N, CA, C and O atoms as a CHARMM CRD file, in Angstrom:
* protein
*
  288
    1    1 MET  N     21.25800   6.94100   6.50100 PROA 1      0.00000
    2    1 MET  CA    21.05000   8.19800   5.85400 PROA 1      0.00000
    3    1 MET  C     22.07600   8.34100   4.72800 PROA 1      0.00000
    4    1 MET  O     21.75200   8.85700   3.65900 PROA 1      0.00000
    5    2 ASN  N     23.27500   7.90100   4.95400 PROA 2      0.00000
    6    2 ASN  CA    24.26500   7.94100   3.90600 PROA 2      0.00000
    7    2 ASN  C     23.90000   7.13200   2.66400 PROA 2      0.00000
    8    2 ASN  O     24.21700   7.48900   1.52900 PROA 2      0.00000
    9    3 ASP  N     23.23600   6.05600   2.93300 PROA 3      0.00000
   10    3 ASP  CA    22.71300   5.20000   1.83700 PROA 3      0.00000
   11    3 ASP  C     21.74900   5.97500   0.98200 PROA 3      0.00000
   12    3 ASP  O     21.83400   5.90300  -0.24400 PROA 3      0.00000
   13    4 TRP  N     20.81200   6.73200   1.59000 PROA 4      0.00000
   14    4 TRP  CA    19.87400   7.52000   0.88800 PROA 4      0.00000
   15    4 TRP  C     20.50100   8.65400   0.10400 PROA 4      0.00000
   16    4 TRP  O     20.13100   8.92600  -1.03800 PROA 4      0.00000
   17    5 VAL  N     21.44300   9.29900   0.73300 PROA 5      0.00000
   18    5 VAL  CA    22.17500  10.49100   0.04200 PROA 5      0.00000
   19    5 VAL  C     22.91900  10.01200  -1.11700 PROA 5      0.00000
   20    5 VAL  O     22.89200  10.64400  -2.17300 PROA 5      0.00000
   21    6 ARG  N     23.59900   8.90100  -0.97900 PROA 6      0.00000
   22    6 ARG  CA    24.35900   8.25900  -2.09900 PROA 6      0.00000
   23    6 ARG  C     23.45200   7.97600  -3.25200 PROA 6      0.00000
   24    6 ARG  O     23.81700   8.27300  -4.38900 PROA 6      0.00000
   25    7 ALA  N     22.23900   7.39300  -3.01900 PROA 7      0.00000
   26    7 ALA  CA    21.26600   7.12100  -4.03400 PROA 7      0.00000
   27    7 ALA  C     20.77000   8.36300  -4.75100 PROA 7      0.00000
   28    7 ALA  O     20.56300   8.37500  -5.96500 PROA 7      0.00000
   29    8 CYS  N     20.58200   9.43600  -3.93100 PROA 8      0.00000
   30    8 CYS  CA    20.08500  10.74000  -4.48100 PROA 8      0.00000
   31    8 CYS  C     21.11200  11.34800  -5.42900 PROA 8      0.00000
   32    8 CYS  O     20.75700  12.02000  -6.39800 PROA 8      0.00000
   33    9 LYS  N     22.36200  11.11000  -5.14600 PROA 9      0.00000
   34    9 LYS  CA    23.41800  11.71100  -5.98500 PROA 9      0.00000
   35    9 LYS  C     23.75700  10.81800  -7.16400 PROA 9      0.00000
   36    9 LYS  O     24.76500  11.05900  -7.82700 PROA 9      0.00000
   37   10 GLY  N     22.95300   9.78700  -7.45900 PROA 10     0.00000
   38   10 GLY  CA    23.15400   9.01800  -8.64700 PROA 10     0.00000
   39   10 GLY  C     23.92200   7.73800  -8.42200 PROA 10     0.00000
   40   10 GLY  O     24.22300   7.02800  -9.38200 PROA 10     0.00000
   41   11 GLY  N     24.25500   7.41400  -7.16000 PROA 11     0.00000
   42   11 GLY  CA    25.05500   6.18200  -6.86700 PROA 11     0.00000
   43   11 GLY  C     24.13700   4.98300  -6.87300 PROA 11     0.00000
   44   11 GLY  O     23.03100   5.01400  -7.41400 PROA 11     0.00000
   45   12 ASP  N     24.61400   3.95900  -6.27500 PROA 12     0.00000
   46   12 ASP  CA    23.78800   2.74900  -6.15300 PROA 12     0.00000
   47   12 ASP  C     22.41800   2.99200  -5.50500 PROA 12     0.00000
   48   12 ASP  O     22.32500   3.85800  -4.63600 PROA 12     0.00000
   49   13 PRO  N     21.37900   2.29100  -5.87200 PROA 13     0.00000
   50   13 PRO  CA    20.00900   2.48500  -5.27600 PROA 13     0.00000
   51   13 PRO  C     20.09800   2.23100  -3.76700 PROA 13     0.00000
   52   13 PRO  O     20.90300   1.42700  -3.29700 PROA 13     0.00000
   53   14 ALA  N     19.26300   2.92700  -3.04500 PROA 14     0.00000
   54   14 ALA  CA    19.15500   2.71800  -1.62500 PROA 14     0.00000
   55   14 ALA  C     18.70000   1.27300  -1.33200 PROA 14     0.00000
   56   14 ALA  O     18.04500   0.65000  -2.16700 PROA 14     0.00000
   57   15 CYS  N     19.03500   0.76700  -0.19800 PROA 15     0.00000
   58   15 CYS  CA    18.70400  -0.62100   0.11600 PROA 15     0.00000
   59   15 CYS  C     17.21300  -0.84300   0.31400 PROA 15     0.00000
   60   15 CYS  O     16.76300  -1.98700   0.25800 PROA 15     0.00000
   61   16 SER  N     16.46500   0.15600   0.53400 PROA 16     0.00000
   62   16 SER  CA    15.02400   0.06900   0.65800 PROA 16     0.00000
   63   16 SER  C     14.36400   1.12700  -0.25100 PROA 16     0.00000
   64   16 SER  O     13.56600   1.93300   0.22600 PROA 16     0.00000
   65   17 ASP  N     14.67900   1.12800  -1.50000 PROA 17     0.00000
   66   17 ASP  CA    14.03600   2.11700  -2.42200 PROA 17     0.00000
   67   17 ASP  C     12.67200   1.70700  -2.70200 PROA 17     0.00000
   68   17 ASP  O     12.24500   0.68100  -2.17300 PROA 17     0.00000
   69   18 PHE  N     11.90100   2.43900  -3.52300 PROA 18     0.00000
   70   18 PHE  CA    10.46700   2.24700  -3.72500 PROA 18     0.00000
   71   18 PHE  C     10.16400   0.90700  -4.37100 PROA 18     0.00000
   72   18 PHE  O      9.07000   0.37700  -4.17600 PROA 18     0.00000
   73   19 SER  N     11.08900   0.34200  -5.13200 PROA 19     0.00000
   74   19 SER  CA    10.91300  -0.91100  -5.78600 PROA 19     0.00000
   75   19 SER  C     10.76500  -2.02500  -4.71200 PROA 19     0.00000
   76   19 SER  O     10.13400  -3.05600  -4.94600 PROA 19     0.00000
   77   20 VAL  N     11.34900  -1.78500  -3.57300 PROA 20     0.00000
   78   20 VAL  CA    11.29000  -2.82200  -2.45400 PROA 20     0.00000
   79   20 VAL  C     10.20500  -2.41300  -1.44800 PROA 20     0.00000
   80   20 VAL  O      9.40000  -3.25000  -1.04100 PROA 20     0.00000
   81   21 ALA  N     10.17500  -1.14400  -1.04500 PROA 21     0.00000
   82   21 ALA  CA     9.27000  -0.68300  -0.04100 PROA 21     0.00000
   83   21 ALA  C      7.79200  -0.65800  -0.51000 PROA 21     0.00000
   84   21 ALA  O      6.88700  -0.87200   0.29700 PROA 21     0.00000
   85   22 GLY  N      7.56500  -0.41200  -1.73800 PROA 22     0.00000
   86   22 GLY  CA     6.12400  -0.35900  -2.32600 PROA 22     0.00000
   87   22 GLY  C      5.46900  -1.71300  -2.19900 PROA 22     0.00000
   88   22 GLY  O      4.44700  -1.81900  -1.52000 PROA 22     0.00000
   89   23 PRO  N      5.99400  -2.74800  -2.81000 PROA 23     0.00000
   90   23 PRO  CA     5.41700  -4.09700  -2.65300 PROA 23     0.00000
   91   23 PRO  C      5.31200  -4.61900  -1.21700 PROA 23     0.00000
   92   23 PRO  O      4.35600  -5.29700  -0.84200 PROA 23     0.00000
   93   24 PHE  N      6.34300  -4.27100  -0.42800 PROA 24     0.00000
   94   24 PHE  CA     6.29800  -4.73300   0.97400 PROA 24     0.00000
   95   24 PHE  C      5.13200  -4.08300   1.74800 PROA 24     0.00000
   96   24 PHE  O      4.44400  -4.74100   2.53000 PROA 24     0.00000
   97   25 THR  N      4.92700  -2.74700   1.50200 PROA 25     0.00000
   98   25 THR  CA     3.84100  -2.04900   2.16300 PROA 25     0.00000
   99   25 THR  C      2.54300  -2.61100   1.68600 PROA 25     0.00000
  100   25 THR  O      1.63800  -2.82400   2.49300 PROA 25     0.00000
  101   26 GLU  N      2.40900  -2.85900   0.42400 PROA 26     0.00000
  102   26 GLU  CA     1.18700  -3.47800  -0.06200 PROA 26     0.00000
  103   26 GLU  C      0.88400  -4.79700   0.55900 PROA 26     0.00000
  104   26 GLU  O     -0.26800  -5.06800   0.89800 PROA 26     0.00000
  105   27 TRP  N      1.85400  -5.61000   0.71900 PROA 27     0.00000
  106   27 TRP  CA     1.77300  -6.96900   1.35100 PROA 27     0.00000
  107   27 TRP  C      1.26800  -6.79800   2.80000 PROA 27     0.00000
  108   27 TRP  O      0.35000  -7.49500   3.23300 PROA 27     0.00000
  109   28 VAL  N      1.89900  -5.84000   3.55400 PROA 28     0.00000
  110   28 VAL  CA     1.53900  -5.67100   4.97000 PROA 28     0.00000
  111   28 VAL  C      0.07900  -5.20100   5.08600 PROA 28     0.00000
  112   28 VAL  O     -0.68000  -5.72000   5.90300 PROA 28     0.00000
  113   29 VAL  N     -0.31500  -4.19200   4.24300 PROA 29     0.00000
  114   29 VAL  CA    -1.68200  -3.67000   4.28500 PROA 29     0.00000
  115   29 VAL  C     -2.69000  -4.72900   3.94500 PROA 29     0.00000
  116   29 VAL  O     -3.75500  -4.78800   4.55900 PROA 29     0.00000
  117   30 LEU  N     -2.38200  -5.56600   2.98500 PROA 30     0.00000
  118   30 LEU  CA    -3.29900  -6.69900   2.58800 PROA 30     0.00000
  119   30 LEU  C     -3.49100  -7.63800   3.75000 PROA 30     0.00000
  120   30 LEU  O     -4.58200  -8.17000   3.95400 PROA 30     0.00000
  121   31 GLY  N     -2.41500  -7.85100   4.53000 PROA 31     0.00000
  122   31 GLY  CA    -2.53500  -8.73200   5.70800 PROA 31     0.00000
  123   31 GLY  C     -3.47900  -8.14700   6.76100 PROA 31     0.00000
  124   31 GLY  O     -4.29000  -8.86000   7.35100 PROA 31     0.00000
  125   32 VAL  N     -3.35800  -6.84700   6.98100 PROA 32     0.00000
  126   32 VAL  CA    -4.23300  -6.19200   7.90900 PROA 32     0.00000
  127   32 VAL  C     -5.69900  -6.20000   7.50700 PROA 32     0.00000
  128   32 VAL  O     -6.59600  -6.36900   8.33300 PROA 32     0.00000
  129   33 ILE  N     -5.90700  -6.01600   6.23200 PROA 33     0.00000
  130   33 ILE  CA    -7.34600  -6.10900   5.66300 PROA 33     0.00000
  131   33 ILE  C     -7.84900  -7.47700   5.80600 PROA 33     0.00000
  132   33 ILE  O     -9.00000  -7.66600   6.19900 PROA 33     0.00000
  133   34 ALA  N     -7.01200  -8.50600   5.49400 PROA 34     0.00000
  134   34 ALA  CA    -7.41900  -9.92000   5.58000 PROA 34     0.00000
  135   34 ALA  C     -7.74800 -10.30400   7.01800 PROA 34     0.00000
  136   34 ALA  O     -8.60700 -11.15700   7.24600 PROA 34     0.00000
  137   35 PHE  N     -7.08200  -9.69200   7.98400 PROA 35     0.00000
  138   35 PHE  CA    -7.40700  -9.94400   9.40900 PROA 35     0.00000
  139   35 PHE  C     -8.78500  -9.39800   9.74300 PROA 35     0.00000
  140   35 PHE  O     -9.52100 -10.02200  10.50700 PROA 35     0.00000
  141   36 ARG  N     -9.15300  -8.24800   9.19000 PROA 36     0.00000
  142   36 ARG  CA   -10.39700  -7.59700   9.56500 PROA 36     0.00000
  143   36 ARG  C    -11.56300  -8.19000   8.73700 PROA 36     0.00000
  144   36 ARG  O    -12.69000  -8.12400   9.22800 PROA 36     0.00000
  145   37 VAL  N    -11.40100  -8.73500   7.58300 PROA 37     0.00000
  146   37 VAL  CA   -12.54200  -9.21100   6.75200 PROA 37     0.00000
  147   37 VAL  C    -12.50600 -10.74000   6.70000 PROA 37     0.00000
  148   37 VAL  O    -11.50100 -11.30200   6.26400 PROA 37     0.00000
  149   38 PRO  N    -13.57400 -11.43800   7.13300 PROA 38     0.00000
  150   38 PRO  CA   -13.59000 -12.89900   7.12600 PROA 38     0.00000
  151   38 PRO  C    -13.68300 -13.46000   5.72200 PROA 38     0.00000
  152   38 PRO  O    -14.20100 -12.79000   4.82900 PROA 38     0.00000
  153   39 GLY  N    -13.19900 -14.66300   5.50400 PROA 39     0.00000
  154   39 GLY  CA   -13.32100 -15.36400   4.22900 PROA 39     0.00000
  155   39 GLY  C    -12.09900 -15.15000   3.36900 PROA 39     0.00000
  156   39 GLY  O    -11.18300 -14.40300   3.71300 PROA 39     0.00000
  157   40 LYS  N    -12.11500 -15.83000   2.23700 PROA 40     0.00000
  158   40 LYS  CA   -11.04200 -15.78800   1.28300 PROA 40     0.00000
  159   40 LYS  C    -11.18600 -14.54300   0.46700 PROA 40     0.00000
  160   40 LYS  O    -12.28200 -14.21400   0.01200 PROA 40     0.00000
  161   41 LEU  N    -10.06300 -13.82400   0.27000 PROA 41     0.00000
  162   41 LEU  CA   -10.06200 -12.56000  -0.47200 PROA 41     0.00000
  163   41 LEU  C     -9.15800 -12.76200  -1.73500 PROA 41     0.00000
  164   41 LEU  O     -8.09800 -13.38500  -1.66400 PROA 41     0.00000
  165   42 GLU  N     -9.62100 -12.21000  -2.88300 PROA 42     0.00000
  166   42 GLU  CA    -8.87500 -12.28400  -4.13400 PROA 42     0.00000
  167   42 GLU  C     -8.47000 -10.85800  -4.50500 PROA 42     0.00000
  168   42 GLU  O     -9.31100  -9.99300  -4.74700 PROA 42     0.00000
  169   43 TRP  N     -7.11400 -10.63900  -4.54300 PROA 43     0.00000
  170   43 TRP  CA    -6.55900  -9.33700  -4.77500 PROA 43     0.00000
  171   43 TRP  C     -6.16100  -9.18200  -6.23300 PROA 43     0.00000
  172   43 TRP  O     -5.50100 -10.05600  -6.79500 PROA 43     0.00000
  173   44 ASP  N     -6.55900  -8.07300  -6.85000 PROA 44     0.00000
  174   44 ASP  CA    -6.17300  -7.67900  -8.22900 PROA 44     0.00000
  175   44 ASP  C     -5.13800  -6.56800  -8.05800 PROA 44     0.00000
  176   44 ASP  O     -5.49800  -5.41300  -7.82800 PROA 44     0.00000
  177   45 SER  N     -3.88200  -6.90800  -8.16600 PROA 45     0.00000
  178   45 SER  CA    -2.81300  -5.96000  -7.97100 PROA 45     0.00000
  179   45 SER  C     -2.77500  -4.89900  -8.95400 PROA 45     0.00000
  180   45 SER  O     -2.44700  -3.76900  -8.59200 PROA 45     0.00000
  181   46 ALA  N     -3.10100  -5.16100 -10.26700 PROA 46     0.00000
  182   46 ALA  CA    -3.01300  -4.16100 -11.29900 PROA 46     0.00000
  183   46 ALA  C     -4.03700  -3.06100 -11.08400 PROA 46     0.00000
  184   46 ALA  O     -3.77400  -1.90500 -11.41500 PROA 46     0.00000
  185   47 ASN  N     -5.24000  -3.40600 -10.51600 PROA 47     0.00000
  186   47 ASN  CA    -6.28400  -2.41900 -10.29500 PROA 47     0.00000
  187   47 ASN  C     -6.38900  -1.99900  -8.85800 PROA 47     0.00000
  188   47 ASN  O     -7.22200  -1.15700  -8.52300 PROA 47     0.00000
  189   48 MET  N     -5.55500  -2.56900  -7.98200 PROA 48     0.00000
  190   48 MET  CA    -5.48900  -2.18600  -6.56700 PROA 48     0.00000
  191   48 MET  C     -6.86300  -2.31400  -5.90100 PROA 48     0.00000
  192   48 MET  O     -7.34400  -1.37100  -5.27400 PROA 48     0.00000
  193   49 ARG  N     -7.50300  -3.51200  -6.04600 PROA 49     0.00000
  194   49 ARG  CA    -8.78800  -3.76300  -5.48300 PROA 49     0.00000
  195   49 ARG  C     -8.98300  -5.23300  -5.31000 PROA 49     0.00000
  196   49 ARG  O     -8.33600  -6.05600  -5.95900 PROA 49     0.00000
  197   50 PHE  N     -9.91300  -5.55800  -4.39800 PROA 50     0.00000
  198   50 PHE  CA   -10.32100  -6.96100  -4.24000 PROA 50     0.00000
  199   50 PHE  C    -11.47000  -7.26700  -5.24600 PROA 50     0.00000
  200   50 PHE  O    -12.38600  -6.46500  -5.42800 PROA 50     0.00000
  201   51 THR  N    -11.38700  -8.38200  -5.84900 PROA 51     0.00000
  202   51 THR  CA   -12.41500  -8.70900  -6.84700 PROA 51     0.00000
  203   51 THR  C    -13.61000  -9.37000  -6.27300 PROA 51     0.00000
  204   51 THR  O    -14.60300  -9.51500  -6.98600 PROA 51     0.00000
  205   52 ASN  N    -13.60000  -9.79600  -5.00700 PROA 52     0.00000
  206   52 ASN  CA   -14.70200 -10.49800  -4.50200 PROA 52     0.00000
  207   52 ASN  C    -15.27300  -9.93500  -3.15600 PROA 52     0.00000
  208   52 ASN  O    -16.09700 -10.59300  -2.52100 PROA 52     0.00000
  209   53 SER  N    -14.84400  -8.74800  -2.73800 PROA 53     0.00000
  210   53 SER  CA   -15.28700  -8.20800  -1.47600 PROA 53     0.00000
  211   53 SER  C    -15.29000  -6.70300  -1.44200 PROA 53     0.00000
  212   53 SER  O    -14.24000  -6.06200  -1.39700 PROA 53     0.00000
  213   54 GLU  N    -16.46800  -6.15200  -1.46200 PROA 54     0.00000
  214   54 GLU  CA   -16.60700  -4.68000  -1.30700 PROA 54     0.00000
  215   54 GLU  C    -16.25800  -4.20700   0.03800 PROA 54     0.00000
  216   54 GLU  O    -15.72000  -3.11100   0.19700 PROA 54     0.00000
  217   55 GLU  N    -16.55300  -5.01400   1.04100 PROA 55     0.00000
  218   55 GLU  CA   -16.11800  -4.64300   2.38800 PROA 55     0.00000
  219   55 GLU  C    -14.56700  -4.44700   2.50400 PROA 55     0.00000
  220   55 GLU  O    -14.07700  -3.48300   3.09100 PROA 55     0.00000
  221   56 ALA  N    -13.85100  -5.40600   1.91900 PROA 56     0.00000
  222   56 ALA  CA   -12.36900  -5.30600   1.92800 PROA 56     0.00000
  223   56 ALA  C    -11.91400  -4.08000   1.11500 PROA 56     0.00000
  224   56 ALA  O    -10.92500  -3.43600   1.46400 PROA 56     0.00000
  225   57 ASN  N    -12.61500  -3.77500   0.06800 PROA 57     0.00000
  226   57 ASN  CA   -12.24200  -2.67700  -0.76700 PROA 57     0.00000
  227   57 ASN  C    -12.43600  -1.32600   0.01400 PROA 57     0.00000
  228   57 ASN  O    -11.71900  -0.35200  -0.21700 PROA 57     0.00000
  229   58 SER  N    -13.40800  -1.31700   0.92000 PROA 58     0.00000
  230   58 SER  CA   -13.59600  -0.11100   1.67800 PROA 58     0.00000
  231   58 SER  C    -12.37800   0.26500   2.56500 PROA 58     0.00000
  232   58 SER  O    -12.22000   1.41400   2.97600 PROA 58     0.00000
  233   59 TYR  N    -11.55000  -0.72400   2.83400 PROA 59     0.00000
  234   59 TYR  CA   -10.33300  -0.48200   3.62000 PROA 59     0.00000
  235   59 TYR  C     -9.15200  -0.08400   2.75700 PROA 59     0.00000
  236   59 TYR  O     -8.15700   0.42000   3.27900 PROA 59     0.00000
  237   60 VAL  N     -9.23200  -0.29400   1.44900 PROA 60     0.00000
  238   60 VAL  CA    -8.09800   0.02000   0.57100 PROA 60     0.00000
  239   60 VAL  C     -7.94300   1.51400   0.36800 PROA 60     0.00000
  240   60 VAL  O     -6.84100   2.06200   0.35300 PROA 60     0.00000
  241   61 LYS  N     -9.10800   2.15700   0.21200 PROA 61     0.00000
  242   61 LYS  CA    -9.10700   3.60100   0.05800 PROA 61     0.00000
  243   61 LYS  C    -10.15100   4.18000   0.99300 PROA 61     0.00000
  244   61 LYS  O    -11.33100   4.22800   0.64700 PROA 61     0.00000
  245   62 PRO  N     -9.74300   4.61400   2.15700 PROA 62     0.00000
  246   62 PRO  CA   -10.72100   4.98000   3.18100 PROA 62     0.00000
  247   62 PRO  C    -11.43700   6.32500   2.83500 PROA 62     0.00000
  248   62 PRO  O    -10.89400   7.17800   2.13400 PROA 62     0.00000
  249   63 THR  N    -12.64100   6.46100   3.34800 PROA 63     0.00000
  250   63 THR  CA   -13.32200   7.71900   3.24100 PROA 63     0.00000
  251   63 THR  C    -13.09400   8.55500   4.51900 PROA 63     0.00000
  252   63 THR  O    -12.94800   8.02700   5.62200 PROA 63     0.00000
  253   64 PHE  N    -13.07300   9.81800   4.32300 PROA 64     0.00000
  254   64 PHE  CA   -12.81400  10.74200   5.45800 PROA 64     0.00000
  255   64 PHE  C    -14.04400  11.51100   5.89200 PROA 64     0.00000
  256   64 PHE  O    -14.90200  11.80800   5.05900 PROA 64     0.00000
  257   65 ARG  N    -14.15700  11.83800   7.14900 PROA 65     0.00000
  258   65 ARG  CA   -15.25500  12.69500   7.61700 PROA 65     0.00000
  259   65 ARG  C    -15.15400  14.06100   6.98800 PROA 65     0.00000
  260   65 ARG  O    -14.08200  14.51100   6.58300 PROA 65     0.00000
  261   66 GLN  N    -16.27500  14.69500   6.91900 PROA 66     0.00000
  262   66 GLN  CA   -16.34900  16.08300   6.30600 PROA 66     0.00000
  263   66 GLN  C    -15.43900  17.01000   7.09300 PROA 66     0.00000
  264   66 GLN  O    -15.49000  17.06400   8.32100 PROA 66     0.00000
  265   67 GLY  N    -14.62400  17.72000   6.37800 PROA 67     0.00000
  266   67 GLY  CA   -13.69400  18.62700   7.05000 PROA 67     0.00000
  267   67 GLY  C    -12.26700  17.97800   7.19800 PROA 67     0.00000
  268   67 GLY  O    -11.29700  18.67100   7.50700 PROA 67     0.00000
  269   68 TRP  N    -12.17600  16.67100   6.97400 PROA 68     0.00000
  270   68 TRP  CA   -10.90100  15.90000   7.12000 PROA 68     0.00000
  271   68 TRP  C    -10.49600  15.34000   5.77800 PROA 68     0.00000
  272   68 TRP  O     -9.64000  14.45700   5.73500 PROA 68     0.00000
  273   69 GLU  N    -11.05300  15.79700   4.69600 PROA 69     0.00000
  274   69 GLU  CA   -10.74100  15.27500   3.37500 PROA 69     0.00000
  275   69 GLU  C     -9.22700  15.47100   3.08700 PROA 69     0.00000
  276   69 GLU  O     -8.56500  16.34400   3.64700 PROA 69     0.00000
  277   70 LEU  N     -8.73900  14.62400   2.20200 PROA 70     0.00000
  278   70 LEU  CA    -7.37500  14.65400   1.77800 PROA 70     0.00000
  279   70 LEU  C     -7.35100  15.03100   0.30700 PROA 70     0.00000
  280   70 LEU  O     -7.78700  14.22800  -0.51700 PROA 70     0.00000
  281   71 THR  N     -6.86700  16.20200  -0.06600 PROA 71     0.00000
  282   71 THR  CA    -6.86200  16.60700  -1.41800 PROA 71     0.00000
  283   71 THR  C     -5.46900  16.32100  -2.03100 PROA 71     0.00000
  284   71 THR  O     -4.44400  16.65600  -1.43700 PROA 71     0.00000
  285   72 LEU  N     -5.45300  15.73100  -3.16300 PROA 72     0.00000
  286   72 LEU  CA    -4.15000  15.47500  -3.80600 PROA 72     0.00000
  287   72 LEU  C     -3.99600  16.26900  -5.02300 PROA 72     0.00000
  288   72 LEU  O     -2.96500  16.18200  -5.69100 PROA 72     0.00000
């Protein structure tokens, strides 16, 4: 926690700031999707989508049941 507070006050960046945690999370989620979808998958990081599998893309941004939508 002290690491985070120091970073918020303008000190050294936290040891797991978004520049580290973002790509790591993307990597983990891609592994989970690859486990669910058979075959080779090609990931386009700039567009955040698979170029060769619509099934895999359905896991990237899930759809929600009516009444459970997420508004941003």
